[in-house]
N, C-alpha and C positions, 0 to 999 in steps of 0.2 A: 315676547313669545306669544302673546294672545292673538296676534294677527296671523300666525302660522296655522294652516289647516291641520286637523288631526288626520293621520294616515293609518288606515287599517290594513294590516298584512295578514293573510291567511295561508296556512300550510295544510293541505290535505295529505294524509299519510296512511300507508298501509304496508306493513312489513318491510320498511326501508331503514331498519334500525342501524345498519352499518354506516349510513350517510346522514341520518336525521340530526345528530348533534351538530355536525358541520353546518347544516342548513339553519338550525336554530341560532347558532352563534353568529352566523353571517347577518341575521336580522337584528339580534339584540345588540350587536356591536356597531350598528349604524350610528352616525353622528347626528341624526335628525332628532330634535327634542320632543316632538309630539307624535308618538307612534304607539299604537296598540297592536298586539300580536295575538293571533288566535290559531289554535291547532285543532283540526278535526281528524281523529284517527279512527280507522274503520274496524277496530277491535284486533289490533296486531298481536301476534303471539311470538315475536322474535326479539323481545327486549325493548321495543319502542316505547312501551308504556313507562318503563322505568326512566328512560331518557326524558320523556315529557314531564314526569313527576319531579325530576331533578330541577327543572326550570319553571315549575308551575307558578312560583311566586312572582315571576317576571312576565307572566302571560295575562292578557285581559280575560280570556275565556278558553277553555279546552274541553274536549270530550273524547272518550274512547268507547265506541260502541259499534255494533254491526250496522253497516249502511248498504246502499245500493251502488257503491262505486264512487269514483272521483267526482263525477258531476254532481251527484247527490251531496257529497261532502262539501263542495264549494258553495252550493246553494244554502246548505245548513249553516255554514260558517258565516257567510255574509248576512244572514238573517240576524246574527248577533253583533254585527259590526256597527260602530257608531261614527266612523270617520267620514270626512268629506272626499277623501281619495281612497280608492280600493286597489289592492293588488293581491295576487296569490303567487306563492313560490312553492313549487313541488318539493317533496321531501328528499330528493336526491340532487337538487340544484342549490346554488348559493349566490348571494349578492356579493358584489364587490364593494369595497369601502366607498361611502359617499353616494351610493346609488339613489337612496331615497331623497336626499337633499337635492340632487340634480333633477330628479323627476318632478319634485314639487316646483322647483325653479322654472322648469319648462312649461308646466301647466299654468303657472302664474303669468308667464310671458305670453302664453297663447290661450286667452280666455275663450276663444272660439273652439278649441280642441276638446274632443270628448276623451281622447287617450293620447299618451305619449309613449314612446319606446326608443330603444337604442340598440347598441351592438352587444354581442355575447361571445365569450370564448366557448369552444367545445372542449370538454375535458373527459378524461377516461376514469376508470374506477378508482385509480390512485390519486386523482385530482390533477394529473398532468395535462397541460394544454396540448391538444392534438389538432387544433384547427380553429376556424372562426365561422360564425354564422353570417351568411351574406345578407345583412340587413340593408335596407334602403327605403326611401319614401314610397308608400303605396297609397291607394285610395279605393273607394268602393268598386269602381269598374275593374281595376287591376286585380283586386282580391277575387272577384268573380271569374276572372280569367285564369286564376291559379297563381298569380304573382303575389305571393303572400309577404315574404321578406320580413317577417316579424318574429323575433325570438320571444316566446311567451314569458320567459323569465324576466324580461326587461319592461313589461307592460304595466302602466299605471293609468287608471281611468277614474273619471269623476263618479262619485257615488250617486249623484243626481241622474247621470246618464244610465248607470246600472239599473236604478230603480224604474226607469222608463222601459227597459227591455227585459228585465229579469222576470222569472228565473231562467237559468240555463235549461235547455231541453235535455231531460234525463235519458232520452232515447239515444243521445250522442254520447259515446264513450271515448272517442278518439279525436273528433273534430269539434268539440264543444267550444274551444277557444276561437277557432276560425269562425264558427257561427256567431259568437259574441262580437268579434271584430267587425263582421259584416253589419250586424245590427247597430253597433256603435258608430260605424262609418256613415250610416244614414242620418245620424243626429249631428255629427260634426266631424271635422278632420281628425285623422290619426296622424300625429306629428312625430316624425323621425328625427332623432338627435344623434349625430355621430359621437361615438365615445362608448367605452366599455362599462356596462352596468352589472353584468351577471355572468355566471358560469352555467352552461348547459351540459349536464353529465350524460354521456353515452355509455351504456353498459348492457350486459345481457346480450352478447353478440348473436347475430342471426335472426333478429326480430324485425328487421326492416321490411321484408316482403310481407310478413304477417300483418304488420301495422299498416302498410299501404293498402292491403286488401280490406282493411276496416275503415281507414281514415278517408281514402278517396271517395268511396261510395257515400259517406256522410257529407263530404264537401259537395259532391254532385247534388245531393238532396237540397242543400242550401241554395245552390245555383238555380235549381229548378223552381224552388219556392220564390226566389227573387225575380227570375227572368221568364219562368214558364216555358222554357225550351228544353228539349231532350238532348240536343247535341251541344257540346261545349269543348273549349280548349282544356278544361279539367280532365276530360276523358282521354284526350291525347296525351297529356302529361302522365296520367296513370299508366297508360299503355307503354310509354317510353320507359318509365321506371321499372315496370314489371319485366320488360324484355331486355333492357340494356344496362340497368343500374343496380337494382336491389341485391343481386346475387354477388356483387363484387366485394372484396375485402374492405374493412372499415376505412382504412387510410385512403383507398382510392375513392370511396364514396364521399369522404370529406373533401377531397380535392375537386371532384366533379360538382359537388354541391356549391362550392365557392365559385367555380367558373360559370356554371350554367343555371344555378338555382333549381336543380333537380333534387 
């Protein structure tokens, strides 16, 4: 067991009490033997604190206090992490059995990689599978064109790489993961592995257009930082989503996303 790397998994959470226990259990029930779990709660008032306290003895570290949002919580949590491999799992998503072991296997098989990722189910509020995330191999140039293909719930990255690019930019509230992947892709390949590692929960209907209007401008900021150009395919993708996609019912959006990566 000594040769296995320690994996640090972080859950940032705020008022997701109805899903939080499922998230926690999906981490604690992983079969990987060297895992530390951290939770950063933003001062929830919906019963989340009681859920966290119930599992406190199985956590490496946790805190519940007012913060500046998810990005701040992730930075704070990883400041307390001791692992060689990092991941974060949002408090409404879940890992599938064996996900951590498979991620470690892939990182060990690809020492050149800064990050590995896989496929994810799309699930609804009740946990029913309603679709799949269209994952596939990507790289720095494709990321900057908007071809992301990465479900955040399945990403595992080297702590050494994180420390070279950290912290996350706290001015990003929606595209902080995209910004991280771009910076990690400059250090080494992002390696895709076919196979299901996680569930990505979609809930709170009607938010897609609002999220796009926050997420795409942040992604465009990353593009401009990296390429110094004002016109990009990202802007075209944003326009297409706003005019042809985001207003559709959820089941149609899932189908279109699978077909066209919109």
